[in-house]
ROVODREN-289545 format. One line per 10 residues: number of its first residue (from 1); their letters; for each residue z, x, y of N, C-alpha, C. Coordinates in steps of 0.05 Angstrom, whole numbers, plus 5000, padded with zeros to 4 digits. Layout:
# residues N
NUM> A> Z X Y Z X Y Z X Y; ...
# end
This chain:
# residues 92
1> MEIKFGNNEF> 5285 5088 4857 5277 5067 4857 5251 5066 4844; 5244 5047 4825 5222 5043 4807 5203 5025 4828; 5180 5035 4829 5154 5021 4838 5140 5010 4815; 5137 4981 4814 5121 4972 4797 5094 4957 4807; 5076 4956 4784 5051 4951 4798 5048 4920 4783; 5035 4899 4801 5030 4879 4792 5001 4869 4793; 4995 4851 4802 4965 4835 4808 4960 4842 4831; 4946 4864 4838 4941 4874 4865 4962 4880 4885; 4986 4888 4874 5005 4895 4890 5027 4919 4877; 5038 4934 4893 5060 4948 4889 5083 4937 4894
11> YIENEQKERL> 5107 4942 4878 5131 4930 4892 5154 4940 4881; 5177 4933 4895 5203 4944 4886 5223 4918 4882; 5241 4915 4868 5257 4895 4864 5285 4903 4857; 5309 4887 4862 5334 4895 4854 5338 4885 4823; 5364 4886 4818 5373 4884 4782 5367 4850 4781; 5368 4832 4800 5363 4806 4803 5333 4796 4806; 5318 4816 4803 5293 4809 4805 5279 4801 4832; 5297 4805 4853 5288 4798 4879 5273 4820 4894; 5249 4813 4904 5232 4831 4915 5246 4845 4940; 5246 4872 4943 5259 4885 4964 5234 4897 4983
21> GEITFYDKNP> 5212 4899 4972 5194 4915 4983 5163 4908 4965; 5141 4909 4988 5116 4906 4969 5094 4910 4989; 5075 4917 4975 5047 4921 4991 5028 4905 4971; 5009 4889 4984 4990 4872 4974 4967 4884 4979; 4944 4880 4959 4913 4888 4971 4894 4869 4956; 4871 4867 4965 4851 4849 4946 4822 4869 4945; 4808 4860 4926 4783 4871 4924 4762 4855 4947; 4750 4876 4963 4733 4862 4984 4709 4863 4969; 4702 4885 4950 4675 4887 4939 4683 4907 4914; 4666 4914 4897 4671 4937 4875 4682 4959 4885
31> TTIVIDHTYV> 4676 4967 4908 4685 4995 4916 4704 4998 4943; 4713 4972 4951 4730 4977 4974 4755 4954 4968; 4775 4964 4978 4803 4945 4973 4813 4941 4999; 4823 4919 5005 4831 4916 5030 4869 4908 5029; 4882 4922 5044 4907 4927 5047 4914 4904 5066; 4930 4880 5058 4934 4857 5076 4963 4856 5082; 4981 4864 5067 5011 4860 5075 5029 4885 5063; 5050 4890 5080 5070 4908 5074 5097 4897 5081; 5115 4897 5060 5141 4887 5074 5164 4902 5059; 5185 4912 5072 5206 4919 5061 5230 4908 5077
41> HETLRGQSIA> 5250 4897 5056 5274 4881 5065 5292 4898 5081; 5301 4885 5101 5316 4899 5124 5336 4924 5114; 5353 4914 5092 5368 4933 5083 5357 4960 5073; 5328 4959 5069 5321 4984 5061 5302 5002 5082; 5298 4987 5104 5284 4996 5126 5294 5029 5133; 5273 5051 5142 5288 5067 5151 5283 5091 5128; 5282 5083 5104 5282 5102 5079 5254 5107 5066; 5234 5104 5085 5207 5109 5076 5196 5095 5059; 5208 5072 5047 5197 5055 5024 5168 5048 5032; 5160 5036 5057 5137 5025 5061 5118 5053 5060
51> RTLVNQVVRF> 5122 5071 5071 5106 5096 5066 5098 5103 5039; 5121 5099 5020 5115 5106 4991 5099 5083 4979; 5099 5060 4987 5083 5039 4976 5054 5043 4985; 5049 5050 5012 5021 5058 5020 5012 5079 5007; 5028 5098 4999 5018 5126 4986 5012 5114 4948; 5023 5094 4947 5014 5084 4916 4986 5073 4918; 4984 5058 4940 4955 5045 4941 4934 5061 4947; 4944 5085 4961 4922 5109 4966 4919 5120 4933; 4940 5124 4922 4932 5142 4894 4916 5122 4875; 4924 5093 4877 4906 5076 4861 4877 5077 4870
61> AREHNKKIIP> 4875 5076 4896 4843 5073 4904 4830 5102 4901; 4844 5128 4903 4829 5149 4887 4822 5152 4861; 4841 5142 4844 4838 5138 4819 4814 5120 4808; 4807 5100 4823 4791 5081 4817 4764 5081 4838; 4763 5108 4849 4740 5113 4873 4732 5091 4882; 4753 5084 4902 4752 5059 4918 4760 5068 4948; 4749 5056 4971 4757 5063 4998 4776 5040 5007; 4789 5042 5025 4813 5024 5031 4805 5015 5065; 4805 4989 5066 4805 4978 5095 4836 4969 5101; 4851 4982 5118 4879 4976 5127 4879 4953 5140
71> LCSYADKVLS> 4883 4921 5135 4881 4905 5153 4908 4900 5161; 4931 4910 5144 4961 4908 5153 4964 4929 5173; 4976 4921 5195 4981 4938 5216 5000 4967 5212; 5017 4963 5197 5032 4987 5184 5013 5007 5162; 4998 4994 5143 4979 5008 5134 4959 5026 5151; 4951 5009 5172 4932 5022 5185 4945 5042 5203; 4966 5041 5213 4980 5061 5227 4985 5084 5212; 4995 5085 5185 4999 5106 5171 4970 5121 5160; 4951 5104 5152 4927 5118 5143 4914 5131 5166; 4918 5120 5188 4899 5133 5212 4914 5156 5222
81> SSEEFKDVIK> 4936 5162 5221 4952 5175 5230 4948 5207 5221; 4938 5208 5197 4938 5233 5185 4907 5239 5167; 4899 5265 5172 4878 5274 5158 4877 5271 5131; 4899 5269 5114 4905 5270 5087 4897 5242 5076; 4885 5222 5088 4879 5197 5079 4847 5194 5091; 4837 5213 5103 4812 5216 5112 4790 5203 5091; 4792 5216 5065 4779 5207 5044 4777 5178 5035; 4797 5163 5039 4801 5139 5027 4793 5119 5047; 4793 5121 5077 4788 5101 5093 4762 5094 5091; 4759 5070 5093 4728 5059 5093 4717 5063 5124
91> KD> 4694 5073 5123 4684 5076 5152 4663 5052 5156; 4662 5038 5179 4643 5019 5188 4615 5029 5187
# end
């Protein structure tokens, strides 16, 4: 499944261009992004799609030297559950 990048979002869609999964974020300031939404269509749940979308934002943040504030509860759960993301989580 191809993950596409749009205006502060990563997403997947079917052949009819219907969104089946997405993660959105916005710039809080020049060095920080906020993940505010993650969605996966019920037919794709349980296939690690949401985790893959979070990983895409992490990759984006690392490439652009940004930190992440995970406002979305799913993103917060993923990012706070592993040491591998420690370098991108914004500390207060």
